[in-house]
PLY file of the C-alpha trace (Angstrom):
ply
format ascii 1.0
element vertex 572
property float x
property float y
property float z
element edge 569
property int vertex1
property int vertex2
end_header
1.14 -1.21 -9.52
-2.45 -1.19 -11.03
-3.93 -4.78 -11.28
-7.52 -5.64 -12.30
-9.36 -6.28 -9.00
-9.77 -3.60 -6.18
-7.82 -5.19 -3.59
-5.07 -5.74 -5.80
-4.82 -2.15 -6.43
-4.94 -1.62 -2.59
-1.58 -3.57 -2.23
-0.30 -1.52 -4.73
1.47 0.34 -2.13
4.01 -2.20 -1.60
5.40 -2.70 -5.05
5.00 0.31 -7.07
5.22 3.69 -6.53
3.50 3.38 -3.16
5.20 0.21 -3.35
4.68 -2.46 -4.09
2.42 -3.05 -5.03
1.80 -2.80 -4.06
3.70 -1.63 2.98
7.18 -5.07 10.98
8.90 -3.22 13.22
10.01 0.23 12.30
13.16 0.53 10.91
15.64 2.88 12.79
18.25 5.32 10.49
21.06 2.79 10.81
18.98 0.65 8.35
17.50 3.42 6.23
20.14 5.83 5.62
22.16 4.28 2.41
24.15 7.73 2.11
26.22 6.77 -0.75
29.96 5.84 -1.08
32.63 8.38 0.09
32.87 12.14 -0.09
30.32 14.30 1.41
27.33 12.61 2.61
25.14 16.08 2.73
22.93 16.39 0.41
22.96 19.38 -2.19
20.86 20.81 -4.86
21.51 20.02 -8.36
22.07 16.94 -10.83
19.89 14.51 -12.64
18.29 11.66 -10.48
17.74 8.51 -12.74
14.71 6.07 -11.76
14.93 2.67 -13.11
11.91 0.60 -12.74
10.02 -2.43 -14.17
6.88 -0.91 -14.17
5.73 1.92 -16.23
3.97 5.02 -14.57
1.18 4.24 -16.45
-1.73 6.93 -16.37
0.00 9.74 -15.02
-3.28 11.58 -14.36
-4.28 12.43 -10.76
-7.65 10.99 -11.14
-6.63 7.42 -12.49
-3.74 6.64 -9.57
-4.62 4.41 -6.76
-2.08 5.87 -4.30
-1.40 6.21 -0.57
0.24 9.14 0.85
0.36 10.89 -2.76
2.48 8.13 -3.89
6.17 8.26 -5.08
7.31 9.56 -8.36
3.66 10.99 -8.74
4.08 13.31 -5.67
6.83 15.13 -7.15
4.37 16.80 -9.64
0.91 16.20 -7.61
0.42 17.94 -4.19
-2.79 17.08 -2.32
-4.78 18.61 0.49
-2.68 16.20 3.37
0.50 13.84 2.33
2.64 11.47 4.57
5.30 12.79 6.56
8.69 12.37 5.09
10.62 11.01 7.69
11.95 7.49 8.69
10.39 4.71 10.01
7.48 5.15 12.33
7.32 9.12 12.16
6.58 8.47 8.45
3.31 7.14 9.24
1.87 10.44 10.23
-0.49 12.49 8.00
0.83 16.06 7.75
-0.62 18.99 5.85
0.07 19.74 2.30
-1.64 22.12 0.34
-3.99 22.67 3.44
-2.93 24.69 6.39
-3.77 21.45 8.52
-5.10 17.85 8.31
-8.65 18.82 8.56
-11.45 20.26 11.12
-14.16 17.79 11.41
-17.37 18.73 13.32
-18.75 17.10 16.26
-19.23 13.62 14.59
-16.60 13.56 12.38
-18.94 13.89 9.07
-18.19 16.89 7.93
-14.48 17.91 7.27
-13.27 21.66 6.74
-10.14 22.50 5.14
-8.13 25.69 4.57
-5.61 26.03 1.71
-1.94 28.03 2.39
-1.66 31.34 0.66
0.32 31.88 -2.06
-0.08 28.09 -3.71
0.83 28.06 -7.50
0.75 25.99 -10.84
3.46 25.56 -13.17
2.43 28.67 -14.80
2.19 30.70 -11.84
-1.72 31.00 -11.86
-3.16 30.72 -8.30
-4.45 27.22 -7.23
-8.01 27.47 -5.83
-10.25 25.45 -3.51
-12.57 25.00 -6.61
-9.81 23.51 -8.35
-9.47 20.83 -6.12
-13.29 20.24 -6.16
-13.05 19.70 -9.85
-10.21 17.53 -9.48
-12.14 15.26 -7.16
-15.30 15.55 -9.55
-13.26 14.50 -12.66
-12.05 11.45 -10.85
-15.46 9.90 -10.87
-15.43 10.06 -14.79
-15.86 6.49 -16.15
-13.01 7.31 -18.83
-10.93 8.46 -15.99
-11.51 5.11 -13.68
-8.73 3.70 -11.60
-8.50 5.67 -8.78
-9.28 4.70 -4.81
-13.26 4.01 -4.22
-13.54 5.62 -0.91
-14.89 9.33 -2.42
-17.88 7.20 -4.05
-18.78 5.36 -0.88
-18.30 8.28 1.44
-19.11 11.55 -0.08
-23.16 12.34 0.08
-24.86 11.86 -3.10
-21.70 10.60 -5.00
-22.92 7.01 -5.46
-23.97 7.14 -8.95
-22.14 10.54 -9.97
-20.67 10.45 -13.28
-18.18 13.36 -13.16
-17.99 16.80 -14.70
-17.92 15.68 -18.47
-21.67 14.02 -18.36
-22.75 16.09 -15.05
-21.85 19.95 -14.82
-23.52 20.44 -11.79
-21.03 19.05 -9.66
-20.84 17.23 -6.30
-23.27 19.13 -3.68
-21.25 17.10 -1.23
-18.05 19.41 -1.79
-18.70 23.34 -1.04
-16.17 26.11 -1.63
-17.37 28.82 -0.31
-14.29 30.71 -1.11
-10.94 30.46 -2.98
-9.44 28.93 -0.06
-11.96 26.87 1.88
-13.30 23.34 0.87
-16.10 21.70 3.32
-16.90 17.77 2.41
-19.59 16.31 3.50
-19.97 12.52 4.32
-22.63 9.84 4.56
-21.10 8.82 7.76
-18.61 9.33 10.40
-14.70 8.94 8.95
-12.30 9.71 11.74
-9.60 8.97 9.14
-10.59 11.23 6.16
-7.08 13.13 6.69
-5.71 9.81 5.44
-8.08 10.02 2.43
-7.02 13.32 1.60
-3.50 12.15 0.82
-4.53 10.41 -2.38
-4.16 11.85 -5.64
-7.57 12.29 -6.50
-7.34 15.48 -4.10
-4.82 17.22 -6.59
-5.91 20.47 -7.85
-6.68 20.32 -11.53
-7.66 23.38 -13.29
-10.77 22.93 -15.52
-9.42 25.35 -18.39
-6.44 23.07 -18.84
-8.27 19.69 -18.36
-7.81 17.45 -21.82
-9.77 14.61 -20.82
-7.94 11.32 -21.37
-4.99 12.99 -22.40
-4.39 15.11 -19.85
-1.84 12.65 -18.17
0.51 13.67 -21.20
0.81 17.09 -19.25
-0.90 17.27 -16.26
-0.59 20.99 -14.73
1.90 20.59 -11.73
1.16 21.85 -8.26
4.30 20.19 -6.98
8.33 20.74 -7.34
8.38 19.27 -10.83
6.58 19.55 -13.87
6.33 16.71 -16.95
8.37 17.32 -19.84
8.23 14.26 -21.64
5.85 11.16 -21.08
6.31 8.35 -23.48
4.47 4.93 -24.15
2.03 5.49 -21.13
4.65 6.34 -18.61
7.53 3.97 -19.78
9.79 7.18 -19.79
9.01 10.14 -17.57
11.53 13.06 -17.45
10.41 15.65 -15.05
12.33 19.12 -14.42
11.94 22.02 -12.09
8.64 23.73 -11.49
9.71 27.36 -11.55
6.84 28.32 -9.59
7.06 25.89 -6.97
8.02 27.36 -3.47
9.48 25.49 -0.71
8.01 28.08 1.62
4.51 26.60 1.25
5.98 22.59 0.77
7.40 21.42 4.33
7.80 17.70 2.93
9.42 17.86 -0.63
13.05 18.48 -0.36
13.46 18.44 -4.22
17.30 18.27 -4.54
17.95 16.92 -7.76
16.92 19.51 -11.37
15.76 16.62 -13.27
14.29 13.36 -12.72
14.60 10.60 -15.43
12.08 7.71 -14.92
13.20 4.56 -17.08
10.99 1.79 -17.03
10.17 -1.80 -18.60
13.56 -3.20 -17.14
13.86 -6.73 -16.15
14.43 -6.47 -12.07
17.74 -8.74 -12.44
18.88 -5.60 -15.01
17.88 -2.93 -12.45
20.01 -4.66 -9.51
23.11 -5.14 -11.96
22.85 -1.50 -13.04
22.51 -0.21 -9.44
25.19 -2.44 -8.46
27.57 -1.41 -11.03
26.64 2.33 -10.40
28.42 3.42 -13.96
27.65 6.58 -15.31
24.21 7.75 -14.93
23.46 4.77 -12.81
25.68 6.30 -10.05
22.81 8.61 -9.21
20.03 5.88 -9.98
17.21 4.71 -7.88
14.24 1.98 -8.12
10.94 2.61 -6.68
9.58 -0.84 -7.73
12.32 -3.50 -7.57
13.37 -5.25 -4.34
16.29 -7.44 -3.91
15.94 -11.24 -4.18
17.42 -13.79 -2.06
20.00 -14.82 -4.35
20.92 -11.00 -4.94
20.77 -10.12 -1.26
23.44 -13.04 -0.42
25.78 -11.33 -2.94
25.08 -8.03 -1.40
25.81 -9.32 2.08
29.09 -10.31 1.17
30.16 -6.96 0.10
30.61 -4.04 2.11
30.12 -1.36 -0.44
26.87 -2.61 -1.89
25.65 -3.54 1.70
26.07 0.10 2.57
23.80 1.23 -0.27
20.96 -1.23 0.60
17.89 0.33 2.13
15.27 -1.39 4.43
11.60 -0.87 4.87
8.72 -1.93 6.42
5.17 -1.55 4.71
1.88 -2.58 5.99
1.36 -5.85 4.62
0.49 -9.33 5.56
0.71 -12.53 3.91
-1.72 -15.28 5.18
-3.68 -18.50 4.79
-7.54 -17.87 4.06
-10.34 -19.97 4.97
-13.78 -20.39 3.57
-15.83 -21.60 6.47
-18.73 -22.10 4.09
-17.16 -25.25 2.60
-16.09 -28.41 4.43
-13.91 -29.26 6.30
-13.21 -25.62 7.21
-16.58 -25.03 8.48
-15.62 -26.63 11.58
-13.52 -24.40 13.85
-11.34 -27.41 15.28
-9.99 -27.91 11.59
-9.20 -24.43 11.02
-7.18 -24.47 14.67
-5.34 -27.45 13.77
-4.25 -26.17 10.72
-3.28 -22.91 12.87
-1.33 -24.97 15.13
0.46 -27.06 12.30
2.16 -24.41 10.67
5.69 -24.00 10.46
6.50 -20.42 10.20
10.12 -21.06 9.96
10.09 -22.52 6.99
7.34 -20.42 5.37
9.81 -17.42 6.10
12.80 -19.52 4.45
10.40 -20.26 1.49
9.83 -16.16 1.31
13.55 -15.56 0.83
14.76 -15.84 4.25
14.55 -13.65 7.65
16.30 -10.80 5.74
12.86 -10.43 3.55
10.23 -11.77 5.90
9.10 -11.60 9.35
6.88 -14.24 10.90
3.56 -13.10 11.90
0.74 -14.05 14.26
-1.57 -11.39 13.99
-3.23 -10.06 11.05
-2.52 -6.28 11.60
1.08 -5.67 10.61
3.70 -4.96 13.53
3.46 -1.48 13.38
1.96 1.19 16.28
-0.38 2.98 13.68
-2.34 -0.12 12.60
-2.72 -0.74 16.49
-0.53 -3.74 16.59
-1.66 -5.92 19.56
0.36 -8.93 20.14
-1.27 -12.16 20.42
-0.85 -15.71 19.17
-3.96 -17.85 19.88
-2.60 -20.92 18.72
0.83 -20.60 19.99
2.85 -23.47 18.48
6.50 -22.00 18.67
8.44 -21.03 14.95
8.18 -24.91 13.97
4.58 -25.55 14.62
3.11 -28.15 17.18
2.08 -31.33 14.75
0.66 -33.01 18.36
-1.88 -30.11 19.10
-2.87 -30.48 15.42
-3.66 -34.01 15.66
-5.55 -33.66 18.83
-7.74 -31.02 17.64
-8.33 -33.17 14.27
-9.06 -36.08 16.46
-11.73 -33.99 17.94
-13.43 -32.98 14.89
-13.66 -36.62 14.02
-10.47 -36.97 11.69
-8.48 -39.24 13.94
-6.82 -40.66 10.87
-6.29 -37.32 9.06
-7.70 -35.57 6.32
-6.95 -34.51 2.83
-7.61 -30.64 1.44
-6.60 -28.90 -1.43
-4.48 -25.46 -1.02
-5.29 -22.99 -3.86
-2.16 -20.63 -4.78
-0.88 -18.46 -7.65
1.81 -19.43 -9.87
3.31 -16.25 -10.19
6.96 -16.22 -8.78
6.25 -13.64 -6.20
7.70 -15.24 -2.86
4.13 -14.73 -1.50
1.03 -16.67 -2.84
3.52 -18.66 -5.02
4.54 -22.26 -5.21
7.51 -21.94 -2.66
5.28 -20.86 0.13
2.53 -23.38 -0.86
4.97 -26.30 -0.66
6.22 -25.16 2.79
2.63 -25.12 4.06
2.17 -28.58 2.25
5.17 -30.01 4.32
4.12 -28.69 7.68
0.65 -29.97 7.30
1.89 -33.40 6.59
3.47 -33.88 10.06
0.11 -33.36 11.74
-1.68 -35.99 9.09
-3.06 -33.51 6.79
-2.57 -34.27 3.05
-2.16 -30.98 1.19
-2.67 -31.16 -2.65
-1.63 -28.07 -4.55
-3.47 -26.18 -6.96
-1.65 -23.76 -8.71
-3.34 -21.48 -10.94
-2.07 -18.43 -13.20
-2.26 -15.23 -11.59
-5.61 -13.86 -13.41
-7.21 -17.09 -12.81
-6.10 -17.31 -9.09
-7.41 -13.50 -8.33
-10.81 -14.37 -10.27
-11.48 -17.49 -8.20
-10.43 -16.24 -4.72
-12.22 -12.94 -5.13
-15.69 -14.52 -6.20
-18.02 -16.10 -3.43
-19.25 -18.77 -5.78
-16.16 -20.07 -6.67
-13.91 -19.32 -3.61
-12.00 -22.02 -2.33
-12.17 -23.37 1.13
-8.32 -23.11 1.61
-5.92 -20.63 -0.24
-3.20 -18.25 0.02
-3.78 -14.51 0.34
-2.40 -11.26 1.20
-3.64 -7.85 1.91
-1.84 -4.47 1.95
-3.32 -0.93 3.64
-4.11 1.92 1.54
-2.93 3.67 4.56
-1.37 3.06 7.91
-4.24 2.34 9.95
-6.29 -0.93 10.80
-9.27 0.45 9.44
-8.52 -0.37 5.55
-6.97 -3.49 6.95
-9.57 -4.81 8.90
-12.79 -3.43 7.44
-12.55 -4.85 3.61
-11.59 -8.38 5.00
-13.84 -8.67 8.05
-16.76 -6.07 7.70
-20.13 -7.99 6.90
-21.64 -5.23 5.23
-18.66 -5.73 2.66
-19.30 -8.87 1.53
-20.05 -8.79 -2.09
-22.27 -11.57 -3.34
-21.84 -10.63 -7.60
-18.43 -8.79 -7.70
-14.93 -8.74 -5.83
-15.32 -9.83 -2.71
-12.39 -9.57 -0.19
-13.99 -10.74 3.00
-12.71 -14.27 2.43
-14.09 -15.63 5.65
-17.58 -14.31 4.96
-17.74 -12.99 8.37
-20.71 -11.09 9.09
-20.77 -10.54 13.11
-22.75 -7.90 14.23
-20.70 -7.09 17.24
-17.35 -6.78 14.80
-19.45 -4.58 12.22
-20.59 -2.25 15.42
-17.20 -1.83 16.44
-15.93 -0.88 13.28
-18.46 1.80 12.77
-17.78 3.03 16.52
-13.94 3.02 15.52
-14.70 5.19 12.46
-16.02 7.90 14.53
-12.74 8.62 16.30
-10.84 11.48 15.12
-8.24 10.53 17.81
-6.35 8.52 15.68
-3.99 6.93 18.67
-7.21 6.07 20.43
-8.72 4.34 17.16
-5.48 2.48 16.72
-5.67 0.83 19.83
-9.41 -0.21 19.29
-8.18 -1.77 15.66
-5.68 -3.77 17.69
-8.32 -5.21 20.14
-10.53 -5.79 17.58
-7.89 -7.99 15.73
-7.34 -9.68 18.63
-11.07 -10.58 19.01
-11.25 -11.68 15.37
-8.21 -13.59 15.56
-10.20 -16.02 18.06
-12.14 -17.06 15.10
-9.51 -18.56 13.29
-10.68 -17.23 10.04
-7.10 -16.59 8.74
-3.73 -17.87 9.70
-1.28 -14.97 9.38
2.18 -15.99 7.83
4.58 -13.17 7.39
5.14 -9.78 6.61
7.53 -8.87 3.76
10.79 -7.02 4.46
11.87 -4.56 1.25
15.51 -4.56 0.42
16.61 -1.95 -2.16
19.54 -1.05 -3.74
20.80 2.65 -4.72
23.23 4.23 -6.72
26.87 4.95 -5.41
25.99 8.63 -5.56
22.44 8.86 -4.10
22.37 10.51 -0.58
19.86 11.04 1.83
17.51 8.05 1.67
14.68 8.07 3.60
12.21 5.01 4.31
8.94 5.47 6.10
6.79 2.79 7.15
4.21 4.53 5.82
5.31 3.06 2.21
8.25 0.82 3.03
10.62 2.34 0.23
12.85 5.19 -0.79
10.85 8.27 -0.56
12.11 9.68 -3.88
11.13 13.80 -2.52
13.87 13.29 -0.25
16.89 11.97 -2.37
19.97 13.83 -3.27
22.54 13.09 -5.98
25.07 15.71 -5.43
0 1
1 2
2 3
3 4
4 5
5 6
6 7
7 8
8 9
9 10
10 11
11 12
12 13
13 14
14 15
15 16
16 17
17 18
18 19
19 20
20 21
23 24
24 25
25 26
26 27
27 28
28 29
29 30
30 31
31 32
32 33
33 34
34 35
35 36
36 37
37 38
38 39
39 40
40 41
41 42
42 43
43 44
44 45
45 46
46 47
47 48
48 49
49 50
50 51
51 52
52 53
53 54
54 55
55 56
56 57
57 58
58 59
59 60
60 61
61 62
62 63
63 64
64 65
65 66
66 67
67 68
68 69
69 70
70 71
71 72
72 73
73 74
74 75
75 76
76 77
77 78
78 79
79 80
80 81
81 82
82 83
83 84
84 85
85 86
86 87
87 88
88 89
89 90
90 91
91 92
92 93
93 94
94 95
95 96
96 97
97 98
98 99
99 100
100 101
101 102
102 103
103 104
104 105
105 106
106 107
107 108
108 109
109 110
110 111
111 112
112 113
113 114
114 115
115 116
116 117
117 118
118 119
119 120
120 121
121 122
122 123
123 124
124 125
125 126
126 127
127 128
128 129
129 130
130 131
131 132
132 133
133 134
134 135
135 136
136 137
137 138
138 139
139 140
140 141
141 142
142 143
143 144
144 145
145 146
146 147
147 148
148 149
149 150
150 151
151 152
152 153
153 154
154 155
155 156
156 157
157 158
158 159
159 160
160 161
161 162
162 163
163 164
164 165
165 166
166 167
167 168
168 169
169 170
170 171
171 172
172 173
173 174
174 175
175 176
176 177
177 178
178 179
179 180
180 181
181 182
182 183
183 184
184 185
185 186
186 187
187 188
188 189
189 190
190 191
191 192
192 193
193 194
194 195
195 196
196 197
197 198
198 199
199 200
200 201
201 202
202 203
203 204
204 205
205 206
206 207
207 208
208 209
209 210
210 211
211 212
212 213
213 214
214 215
215 216
216 217
217 218
218 219
219 220
220 221
221 222
222 223
223 224
224 225
225 226
226 227
227 228
228 229
229 230
230 231
231 232
232 233
233 234
234 235
235 236
236 237
237 238
238 239
239 240
240 241
241 242
242 243
243 244
244 245
245 246
246 247
247 248
248 249
249 250
250 251
251 252
252 253
253 254
254 255
255 256
256 257
257 258
258 259
259 260
260 261
261 262
262 263
263 264
264 265
265 266
266 267
267 268
268 269
269 270
270 271
271 272
272 273
273 274
274 275
275 276
276 277
277 278
278 279
279 280
280 281
281 282
282 283
283 284
284 285
285 286
286 287
287 288
288 289
289 290
290 291
291 292
292 293
293 294
294 295
295 296
296 297
297 298
298 299
299 300
300 301
301 302
302 303
303 304
304 305
305 306
306 307
307 308
308 309
309 310
310 311
311 312
312 313
313 314
314 315
315 316
316 317
317 318
318 319
319 320
320 321
321 322
322 323
323 324
324 325
325 326
326 327
327 328
328 329
329 330
330 331
331 332
332 333
333 334
334 335
335 336
336 337
337 338
338 339
339 340
340 341
341 342
342 343
343 344
344 345
345 346
346 347
347 348
348 349
349 350
350 351
351 352
352 353
353 354
354 355
355 356
356 357
357 358
358 359
359 360
360 361
361 362
362 363
363 364
364 365
365 366
366 367
367 368
368 369
369 370
370 371
371 372
372 373
373 374
374 375
375 376
376 377
377 378
378 379
379 380
380 381
381 382
382 383
383 384
384 385
385 386
386 387
387 388
388 389
389 390
390 391
391 392
392 393
393 394
394 395
395 396
396 397
397 398
398 399
399 400
400 401
401 402
402 403
403 404
404 405
405 406
406 407
407 408
408 409
409 410
410 411
411 412
412 413
413 414
414 415
415 416
416 417
417 418
418 419
419 420
420 421
421 422
422 423
423 424
424 425
425 426
426 427
427 428
428 429
429 430
430 431
431 432
432 433
433 434
434 435
435 436
436 437
437 438
438 439
439 440
440 441
441 442
442 443
443 444
444 445
445 446
446 447
447 448
448 449
449 450
450 451
451 452
452 453
453 454
454 455
455 456
456 457
457 458
458 459
459 460
460 461
461 462
462 463
463 464
464 465
465 466
466 467
467 468
468 469
469 470
470 471
471 472
472 473
473 474
474 475
475 476
476 477
477 478
478 479
479 480
480 481
481 482
482 483
483 484
484 485
485 486
486 487
487 488
488 489
489 490
490 491
491 492
492 493
493 494
494 495
495 496
496 497
497 498
498 499
499 500
500 501
501 502
502 503
503 504
504 505
505 506
506 507
507 508
508 509
509 510
510 511
511 512
512 513
513 514
514 515
515 516
516 517
517 518
518 519
519 520
520 521
521 522
522 523
523 524
524 525
525 526
526 527
527 528
528 529
529 530
530 531
531 532
532 533
533 534
534 535
535 536
536 537
537 538
538 539
539 540
540 541
541 542
542 543
543 544
544 545
545 546
546 547
547 548
548 549
549 550
550 551
551 552
552 553
553 554
554 555
555 556
556 557
557 558
558 559
559 560
560 561
561 562
562 563
563 564
564 565
565 566
566 567
567 568
568 569
569 570
570 571
């Protein structure tokens, strides 16, 4: 999912190719393994996999895609230095080598990262993939006409802040060295222990300079993966992929590449997609979706049908829906008011408004409930599932609002079961029991996004959500709570406008760690510390439920994306 704002693109990992749009306990294989009805469940090579999607696979150029782990459909064509581990549940949150021989070798302070390419890597025409191709692929992602990708490289690489790409500046980036055809060395502005995660994004895809056609490259990008593009209609509305004859499984341990052909059809209504997957007639029997969930009503029907229920894949993605406060405005400048609202929230009613317990899990921590994020259980304002209005009234009295108060809650009018009217009404009803009258301000999606992401117009009290660019606490906590990321004139995501030196310093200290397990523990401890400030009220983490056709086998759903991994699917 590409949306206008940077934050919106971050959550793309949950709803489109990463998911999403768009990532919380790990799913077990029992939940994930929708193997198809009857017959031999062993995956076999051959056949055509159909993909039925609502959103077109726009901008099919590795420079322009905002992906995590290499994306879903994109990762069939574009290989990167590293990628996500293609396994079920928590095991799938690990970063593993792809084009590179390992996940990267840092210097002592993680400001220099070195990669060596595997031997025998080739493009779809049989020509060799070189380190210079990856350097060029990264450089072209800086070109203004190819904008849309993740912003990290501009921030992290030495001297990259004002670079305009190879079309305007042919000198290239000195921060990326290629001493030989198989070696890349990256020089960073500051320590970044999570650089291996960044190297999963499609900007790290090799692009042969001689084949680069600029803005039309997306029509036939040169494949480094198991499939090549043979058709791209209407900017990704119809995308047809066939086997790349020069791809070798010997250099690619992650992608299974079972089908002979992938046919991606987009622009469909979500209800139509689920109807077609349910009926599984003709080609739809070997079909999946990479962007359409089952809604509450559809899930109720599916649950009552044993055959359909066996074809539902369940996934969790690193994503949190929450209430945000602007402590620069009254009465939210008083921590007791923010605490009172935290106690008053009825998470049971919020979960029901989000589609029920099958589609949402209550949250009391900002970080998702996954080990890779550093999840550390806490509930600083414990009020049970239904809230504690008595405790909330007590705090309001201490804050000088013994007779209650009236506030306005800003939300989106989009029917997304996240920041939408259903969730806002559940919050309104819960706070009423605590003596807080909530007036609802519903805005159209673009107006809502513009309002909440501008420090000049940011409301005092609004619904928000955040999804991680990769499964770690870093891209979850830093954009929301690092004071140096407050943007005064542009898109701002530090909604609490927190600028605490101790928080900023801890973020820097964790970023130096290359032991990702140790880093995760520190992220969890930092989440707990920030939670005491009551700058947000975590509400719930979404659960993704998606149907597959009756002939689809080998469904793998990792906690990195939360959705079916198309690179593992078989249809015979």
